[in-house]
C-alpha positions, 0 to 999 in steps of 0.5 A: 449439181449442174452449177458445180460442174459448169462453174467448176473452174470459176475462181472469182467474179469481179464487179468493177461497177454497178453494171459489169461482172467479170467472170474469171476462170482458171481454164478456158470456158466457152462463152456459149456455155456461160450464156446458156448456163447463167439463166439456168443453173445460177442465182443472183443473191443479195450479198448483204444478206448472204455474205459470210453465212451458209446459203443453204441454212440462212433463215432469209430463205424463208423471206425470199429476196429476188431481182425480178418484176414480182416479190414474194408476198405469202405462202399458205401451205397446201393452198397457194403462193402469192407474188406481188408487183415489184414497184422498184423493178428497173423496167417501169413498163413491167410488170403488167400484173398486180399479183400472181397467185399460184394455187396448189391443186390436188391433181392434174384433172383439177386444173382443167376443171378450174380453167373451165370454171374460170377459177384460174386463168393459166395452167403451165407445165402440162398441169392439164392431163394430155388426155383432156387437151383435145376436149378442153381445146374446144372450150370457148375462151381457152387456148392450148399452147405448145410453145414456150418450152423449147429450151426445157426439153424433157427426155424420157430415158431408161437409166441402166445400172451397169453394176448388174452383170447382164446390163453391163453387156452391150448386147443386152442393152442393144436388145432392150433398145430393139424391144422398145416401140418408140412410135407406140410410146409417142402415139399412145403414152404422149398422145402425139405430144412428143417425138421419138429420140435419136440420142441424148441431144433433142432435135429442137437443139439444132446447134448441137443435134445430129441424126448421124448416129446408130439406130435401133428399130423396133424389132423384138425378134432381133432382140431375142436373137441377140440375147440367144446368141449372147448366151442368155437362154430362156428358162422353163418359165420363158424368162432369161433373168429378172430386173428391178424396174423403178419408174420415176413418179413425177409424171403420169407418162413416166409411170405409164412408160414403166408399165409399157417397158415391163411388157416390152421386156417380157416379150424378149424374156426379161422379167421386170419387177416394177417398184413404185415409190414417192419422189423422195424414196425414188431419188434415194433408191436410184441416185444414192443407194443404187437400188435399181437395175433399170429406172425410167427418168425424165431429165431436162435438156436446157439448151446446151449438152453441158447443162444436165445432159453430159452429167447423165453419162459422165463418170465420177459423179459422187453418189447422192447427186440427182439426175446424174450417172449413178449407174456406174457407167464409165467410158474414158473416151466419152469422159475425155470428149466431155472435158474437152468440150467444156474447155473448147472456146471455138463454137464450131469445134465444140459443136463437133465434139458434141456430135461425136459425143452423141455418136458414142452415147448411142453406140454404147448405150449407157442409157436409152433415149426413148422420147422427148417432149415439151410441156403444154400450157393451157390458158384463158384467152384473157391472158396475154403474152403467154409462151413468147420465149423458149423458157417462158414457163420459168421466165419472169412473166414481166410482160404477161398481162390479163385482159379485162 
């Protein structure tokens, strides 16, 4: 979905020699965007294998071909994936490991136990529960690392279905924003391993970020007053109206925030009925069937607002595209800024457009940004060169080494 948006105007890629690729776009496309998009939403595939065939159904997908320092060797369902050293890799000093085995563990608690038993050497993407980090950081021979995710900032957001009359009312969305205690969320749900969001661009993207946006302080009294004045009066049961709330099932934190949000909404007279589902059912309900009023989502900021961020509020995305604006929100002014930024080559002018983008999003609240976080890596001291670039967890690990 993201690659289609970023490269919508790409007409051809010429390769005049073995070391040159010329991208030809029908409209101006900022190099800043291309530079950020290439490692994130694109793939290099072998032409002699995929040319003339449907990429999605090609049987070669089960015998992976890559260009990195490791080769796909084996997959045992429910147990592990195994990669082996690519002896033909262009950098003769890499890779430094002979093989990598990605073990499939039954739950996050198992990762911490396996690390302590030295059955595994590394657990990335917060595989070890946040609640266990303080204890495990004191175990001899284990290190807890928060770096390596700066270009993969996860954002906790409240997705809103604007087809619902009450939620299409900006005053209701403002009241919901005032009902959320972001500090409590950061301190209690994320145990401090997160930061409160001010808007759709995280603070660790200083090239684009601005704090000059509207703020919604935690103030349930003000939220109740807004709803009273808007005519949403509490009934005899203390409720103004009922909403269907779907927390994303991918992380403990999104589920826990769903429980918290239900309580926060109850304090302002909105009755939230939580509907939990597995990943496939959640994706279908929210992004295809639009069977939700509010949803808790964890979209990813990937270094540039055009990649995975503007799609959350831009109108016109067809149903069925995950992690996109499926709430029916439409704002012509915002759409215009998004389109203009995607075709603005001047870096300073493009940055200014995205600052205006942030102002509009926070003012109109098509969704509510609550918190932003990077994952945590836990590793044995014997693992070297861990988290040494902003996309380390999804980089090629060519220089990662194991000290004997």
